[in-house]
C-alpha positions, 0 to 999 in steps of 0.5 A: 706172628705179627712184628708188634706182638714179637716186639711186645714179648721181647720188651716184656721178657727183657723187663722181667729177665733183667731184675731176675738175672741181676738178683741171681748174679748178686746172690751167686757172687755176693751172698754176704751182701744180701745177708747183711741187707736182709738183717739190716732191713729186719732190724730197721723194721722191728726198730732195733738199735745195734750197739757194740761193746768190747770187753777184754778183746771180745767184741759183743753185739747188743740189740735193743729196742727203742 
């Protein structure tokens, strides 16, 4: 195998492996952070506003659009 082809495969493999390994590590180590980012993204996409209310020591989460 030519040295240029080997270098190309190493660079391409490293480029693909790095984000995949970073995602797997974050998913295994910080699943709650990924869930929070997921919900934040969909709330922003749908245009929802989050409001919190405290009624007698019971916290409530209110979602409203616009």
